[in-house]
Each structure stands twice: as C-alpha cells, then as structure tokens.
N, C-alpha and C positions, 0 to 999 in steps of 0.2 A: 894419589892418580890414575894410577891403575884399578883402582877400587870403584873408581869414580866413571873406567870407561865400561865397567859391569853393572853398576848399578843404573843406567840409562836403558839398555836392552830390556833389563829384569821388568822393570817397570811394566814398560809397554808390551813385556810377553803377559804380566800379569791380568792389564785392562784385557788385552784381547780374549783369556780366558774368563774370565767377569762379562763381557761382552756375549761371549757364545756360551755361558750356564745363562745368562737370562733369554737368549733367545731361545734354547733348548727347553727353558722347563716353565716359562709364559706361555701358557696357549690360551687362548679365547675359550669361555667358560659360557657355555650356551644352557640358559634357563630351560628345565624341562616346562614344557606344551601341557599345560592341565586344561582338559576337553569339560567346558562346564556347560550344563545344560539347564534352560530356566523350566523351570514348571511351565511359567507361561504359554510358553510356547509350544509343548507336549501337547497334542489334542488325546483327553482323556478319552478312554472306552466308552461309552455310549450304551449305560445299560435300560435295556428294554426289555420288557416284560412281553413273552410270545405267547400271548393267549388264543387258542382256537376258538373262533367262533363261528359254528355253524350256518351256512345259508340258507336262509329258512325257502322252504321249500315250497313254491306257489301252488295253491289247491288248483286241482284239476279241470280243465274246464267241463262243461256238460257234454263236450263231442267225445268224453271218454265212457260217458253210461251206453249199458248196453239198454237202449230203448226200447227192443223188440221184446226185452223179459222184462219190463217192470211195470209197478204199481201206479195206476193213474186213477185218479177222480170222475167219475164220469157224473152227468146229472140226465141220462137218457130216460125217458119213460119210469122216472121213479119221481115223489115227490124231495125226495133227500138226496143228497150227495153218496154217492156209494164207490167204497175202492174195490177195484178191479186188478187182480193181477196176469197181464198178459203173458202167453207162452208163444214167440214165434211170431210177433204181431198180432195176437188174436185171442179172445176168449170167451167162453161162453157161460152167464153166470143169471139166473134168474129168469129164463126166456129170451134173454137179450145175446145177440152176437156183438161182440164187440172187436174192430179192427182199427190198427193204424196205417200209418205209409211211412215211410224213411224221412228223416228229419232235415231241416233244412235249418244251416245254421250261418248269424249273424250279427253284429255289436246292434243291438237296436236300442239300446240306452244311454249309451256313450261312454260307457267305465273301461272300457277296453274288452270285455269278457263278453264271447259269443253267446248268444239266446239261444235258443231252439225252438221251431218253428213246426209243429206236427198237424198233421190233417189226419182227423180220425172219425167214425164210421159207427153209430149203434143202430143195428137191425132187428126190431123188434116185431115184427109183422105188418108193419104198414110202412110207409112213406116215410124219410126220416133224411136229414141234408147231411152232408160231409162236414163236420166243425172242425176248428184249430184251435190247439192248447199253444200257449207261448209259456216255454220256461226259462226262468232266468237262475242265476246264481251259478253254485259250482258243483261237483261230481258229488261232493260228499254233503252238499246242502240244495238240491234242486227245488224250486219255488215256482209254484205255479202262476205267474204273471198275470195271463190274460186268457179269455175265452173266444174266441173271434168266430163268425160277424156279432158283434153286438144288436140287439133286437131294435127293428128299427130302420136298419142297415139295408138297403136295395140288394146284396149281395145275398141269397138265400143257403146256397151250397156250393162249397169251394172246391176245384179241379185240381188248385195249382197255386205256391206259392213261391214268390223269390224274394231277396234281401237285396236290396242294392244305396250304396253310401247312408248306410242307416234306417233306412224305408222300406217297411214291407209293403207288400203288393200283392193281394189275392185276388183271384180271377175265377170266375165261373157262371154258376147261374142267377136269376133271380128271375122276378115275377113284374109283368103288368097288372096292370088294376082288374078284376074279377076273374082270373087264368086261375085254374083247377092247380091244387098243390103238386097233382101229378106229371104238371106239363110245363115245366118253367120254359119261357118265353124270350125271356134275354141273355146276351151275354154281358156278363158283370166285371168290369176291373175295379177294385176300390182300395186305396193305398193309403197304409196307416203310418202313424209316428207316435213316438213316444214323447208325453208331455213333462214328464215327471211324476205322475202318479197313474195314468192309464191310457191307452191307445183312442188316438180320436181320428175319425176318418178327414183327410183332408181333401181329397179328390176321388170322385167315381165317374166311372163311365161306362155307360150300356149302350147296345144297338139289337140287334133285333138277332135271336138265335137263327141260324141258318137251319132247313129243316134238315131231317136225320143226323144232326149233329152231337 
C-alpha cells in the first residue's frame, strides 16, 4: 500500500524529465544555404584585341605650297614649253622675265579640295598678256589643270581672279575689232566653269574701257 503511494509520483517525475530532456536536446537544424551561380547568368568578359589603326593623314592641300618659289612650265615666247623655277615670285631665263601674283584658292572641280589660280606674266621685249595657271591636286602632286584665257576668248589679259561658289571669274582687258595690241579698249569679265575635262566660258561681259584706266 505504501509502495503504491510512491509509484505514482515517481512516474510523473520521470515523465517530466523525459519531456525536459526532449525540449533541451531537440533543436531545429537549419540546413546550410549553398550559393549556386549559374554560368549562364554570368557575363563572360569579352576578349577584344586592341589593334592600333593610325588615322591616315590627308594629303596637304595646294595652299601649303610655296608658290613664290615654285617651278612652273611656261609657254611664253618659246616654241616649246620650258620649266622655270621662280624665286620670290620672279625669274629671268633666256631673255624672258617671269613673274606671278599671289594665288587665289577655291574648289573649282567639286572634289572638296581647293584649286590654285595664279596670274602670271612673261615679258620678253614686247607687249605680252597676263595669263592664268589653274592647278589642281595636292601639295605632294600639284597638277596643271588649265592655262587661261583660251584662244578665242574675248578676254585677252587678266588683271584679277575671283572664285565664287565653284565658279571662276576672270576680269581684264580685251580688244574690239581692228584695235592694236598696245591699246586694249574693253573691260571684260568672263566666267568659267569646270565641265569634267576642261574649263568652258559660260558668260562673258564687256564694256568700253574708260580713258586712263
């Protein structure tokens, strides 16, 4: 009878210990988080070969040429063209005195590069006109494009040159019929345009030359 009275509390005490032991030892185990990186989502570095490509230097324009000390091909007072090297815009060769004026620059052929228009004079003991060289090309390769005015043009000798919107305008003196070469009696302005192969006169105006002009 006495043993039965002790058995009940003992069982209750053991149950309490088991419960406390379960609470103390059972803890939630959190699985470790593994960071996974997909190769598909990572941008791979782009491998580029950096090869230096130097920018080509454009050929220098005709404006860089020292035209005052340049070798020209003249056809004055000679049966065949001759090459003459000028110094400070003039030269003497075989009895002929050669001079040039300051060039005028402008694009006359539509290629985006300026041409050089140069008035020149050959003096060889008689009356001679002032004519015009037109050069194209580059500083490394200047090319004589034209020699103006052409034969048959009303304009005989040039005193000024102007380039406006790709058009060449030459002004100077001309002759009426039966006028001696010493005394041009007209003021003439002729406009020239490049047609792909040569310069053609597209407009020419003339007025009587005022006295003493």
